[in-house]
N, C-alpha and C positions, 0 to 999 in steps of 0.2 A: 477235208482239207481242200480249199478252193483258192488259196493264195500261195504265194511263193515264200512267205516268211517262215523259214525253217532251216534245218541242217540236214539235207539229204546226202547219202553216201552210198557208194557201190561196194564197199569192202565187206569182207566176211567179219563176223563178230564185232560189228560196229566200229570199223575204222572211222574216225572223225577227223582228226588232224594230228600231224606229227609233233605239235607243240605242247600237247598234253596239258592244256589249261594252266599256264603260268608256271609250270615246273621246268627244271632244266631239260634241255633237248634229250629225248629218248626216242629211238626209232620205234615205231609201232610194231606190234606183233604181226600185222598183216599189211599187205599192200592195198592200195585203194585210192579213190578219188573222192573228195568231199567238197561240197559248196555250201556256204551259209548265206542266207539272205535276210536282211532286216526289213521291217516295214517302212523305214524311211530311206530306202534306196542304196544301202551298202551291201557289198558282197565280200566273201572271203573264199579263197580257193586253196586247197592243199592236195598234193599228190605224192604218193610214194609208190614207185614202180621199179620193176626189174626188167632188164632187157637181156635176153638170152644171147649166147654166142655159140652157134652150132659148130664152128671150127674148133673152138677150145672152150668146153663147158666151164672150165675154171675161171674164165674171163667174163662172166656175166657182170653187167654194170647195174648199179642201183642209182636211182634218181629221186631226189626229194625236192619238191617245189612248193613255194608259198607266194601268194600275192593277194592284195585286197584293193578295193576301190569302190566305184559307184556302178550300179546297174540301171539300165533304162529299157522300158517297154516302148515299142514303136507301133504305129497304126497298122502296119502290115502283119502284125503278130510276132515279129521277131523280138529278140532279147539281146542286148549287148552288155558286155562287161568291160568297163573302162578302168584300168589301174592307174591312170594318169594322176589322180589326186594324191596318191601315195606311191608313186613310181620308185622312190628311193627305198621302199620297204621290201619289195619283191626279191626273193632269193631262189636260186637253184643250186643244188649241190649234187655233183656227179662223183660216184666212187667207181673206179675201174682198177681192180687189182693187178691188171696186166699192163697198164699204161705207165709211161715214164713218171708222170705225176699222178699218183693214185687217187687223190681227192682234190676236187676243184669246187670252190664256192664262188659264185658270181651273182651280180644283179640280174633280176628277171622281171620284165613286165610285158605282158602280151594281151593286146586288145582281142576280145573274143566276140564273134557273132554267132548266135544260134538262130537258125531260120525260123523255128517255132518251138513251142513247148506245150506239154499237157501234164496234168496231175491226175492220176488214176489209182484205183485200188487193184492190187495184184491179187487175183482170186486164190492162187495157190498159197501165197504167203500171208494172205489177209492183212496186207500192209499197204499204206500209201507209197507211191513212187512218183518221182519226177522224170518224165521222158523228155529229153532235149534232142533237138534235131540240128545237126551241124549245118554250117553255111551252105553246103551242097544238098541238104535234105536227108543225108544219111543219118542213121540212128547213132546217138551217143549212148554210153552205158546207162542202164537204169540206175537211178539214184534213189534208194529207199530212205524214207523219213527216219531219222535217228533221234533228233531233239527238236522240240518246238516249245517255246521260242528258241532260236538258235543260241548256242554258246559260242562267242567269238572273242577274239582279241579286240582291243579298243578300236573304234572307227575313226581314228586320228592317225597322224604320222607316227609310226612306231620308231622310226629313225630319230625323230625329234625327241621322243620320250627317252630313248636310249642315250642320246648325247646330252640330255638334261635341259634342252631348250623348251620342252613342253611337258605338262602333266598329262596323265592318262585320261583326264576328262576334257582335254583339248585346250585348256587355258595355258597361257604363256608362263614360263618359269624363268624367263630371262630378264635381267635388269639392263635397260638401255642406258648407256652413259656415253660421255665424250672420251675420246682417246687423245692422248697428248703425243705429239711427235717429238717432244723434247723430254728426255729422261733426266730426272733429278739426280 
């Protein structure tokens, strides 16, 4: 594997994404981080994380995050992920059993810079992995190859598909017409 086109994941037992390939939302069995990259420059990111609370172990929080957009390679070896083309699609859900509002769902889009990246074979697991380096050069979690080519949601605005203004192949589903200010 010498290119980025794939779905690497850090989770145990193949965490790929919390959206379970077009089925209703079901929390995955394991936490993890997953990125998918297409050969024409699109990415998808999904995360499912727990945050411990040492003061009160009953109050651990769960975070589910999704975003997608375009990725770019730069001449200095860096990689950027830009969710701007589909900024309305990104979501983050936080569940906190001890908060006044126990579940919060809001929009999410975060531009990401990786200082560099490599694809290597892990000798112990005999598997390809993507090693990303954060903006400051520190290591990101190893992301092992799970699917190639990647399985992803459509690389168009999901918000537009949901509200009916676009088909999942990116073609318009709206009829443009004139509005009347005078009602009959």
